[in-house]
N, C-alpha and C positions, 0 to 999 in steps of 0.2 A: 597592742591587740594580739591576743592569742589566735593562732591559726586554727581554722575549723575546716575540716575536709570530710564530707560524708555524702552518701546518697542512700535514701531509704524509700521503700515502697509501702504505702498504706493501702492494703487491699480493700478495706471497708469503704474507703472514700475514693478509690481508683486514682490515687494521687502519688506521684513521684516528687520527692523533695530532694534537691541537691544543693549543696552548700560548699563554697570554697571562699576563704577569706584570710586576711592577714598578708604578711610579707612572704609570698610563696616563690619557690624555686621551680625549675623544670622538673625535678624529682617529685615535688609535691603536686604539680600538674599531672604527672604520670599516675600518681597515687589516686588523684581525683578521677581521672579517666577510668582507672581500674574499678573504682567504686561504682561508677556509672555502668560499666559493662557487667559487673557482677550482679547489680540490682536488676538491670534489664533482662538478664538471663533467667532471673527468678520469676518474672511476671508471666502469668499464664498466656499461652497462645490464644489469639483472638481477642485479647483484652483491649478495651477502650480506656484511655487514661488521660489525665491532665498532669501538667508539670509546673513546679515552682523552681525556677533557676535563681538561686540567691547568691549573687556575687557582691553583696554589700560589704564593703571593707576590704575588697580584694586589692592587693598592691603587689604586682609582680616585681621581683627583685632585679630583673634584667629584661632586655628586649627579647631575648630568646624565650624566657618564661612567658612573656606577654604573647608572643607569637604562638607558643605551644598551646595555650588554652583557648585562643580565639575561635578556632574552627571546630572544637569538640562538640558543642551543643548543636550547631547547625547541621553537621554531618550525621550526628546521632539521630536527631529528630527527623531528618530526611528519610531514614529507614522506616519511619512510622507515619508516613504520608503527611509530614508537617514541614512547611517552609516558613522560616522566621521572616517577618516583614522587612527587617532592615537589610536582608540579603540583596535587595534591589539596589543598594548602594554600591555593590561590588560587581564589576564586570565579570570576574572569574567565577561568580556564583550563578550566572544566568543560565547555565546548562545543568545545574544540579538536578539530578533525577530523584523523584520521590518514589519510594517503594513501600510495601507493607510487609515487613519481616514478621514471620509467624502469624500473619493475619492481625497483628497488633496495630493500633492507630491512636495517635495523639489528637485529642479533640480541643484542647485549650492549653495555653501557656502564659505564664507571667514571668517577667524578667525583672530582677531587682538589682540596682547598682547605686552607689553613693554619689556618682557624678550627676548631680541634679540637672545641670544644663543639658548634658548629652541625653540622659534618659528621658527627660521631659520633651526634648525634641523628637526622640524616637516615638514616644507616645503620641505626639501631635501628628507625626508623619505616617506612622505605621501601626498605631493602635487600632484595634478592631474589636468586634463583639467577643471574639474568642481569644484575643491576645492583647496583653497590656504590658507596659513598661513603666515601672514605678521606682521612686527613690526611697521608699519606706517599706521595710520588711513586714511590718504588721499589716499595712494596707494591702500589700501583695498577697500575704497569706489569707487574709480575710476574703479577698476577691476570688482567689483560685478555689478556696474551699466552698464558696457559695456557687461556683459554676456547676451546673448540673451535667452529669455524664450518665447517659443511658447505657446500661450494660446489656441491653437486649440485643 
């Protein structure tokens, strides 16, 4: 599988799509993090948005690469008043503070991963009206695109 690493902002649908897949190293995790930072810096202040975190096919090449990507999305989204449901599994995340950087706010998220057992368990335990965990990229994208985001 070819590695895919990108993040993009779709202004018309208020949607951030981020993707990292394939056999990735720490350097590629860093590249992905930079793509997230660059994209988020281009989103207008005060924007309300939704996000599709597509990790389908992600296969870190080392424990250090795995550790490197694990906290990127939870820490990033906490800056936009969003707490990922599965953070309740981790004691070290209990004090994670939510803020609203530049008045921006995340209103919905979908997380996609190929580990069906884990992701289905996350959906069962932590899925909610505005957040889902799926093992199918098409289902994930369809759901997040259908989620309404009021820009008022």
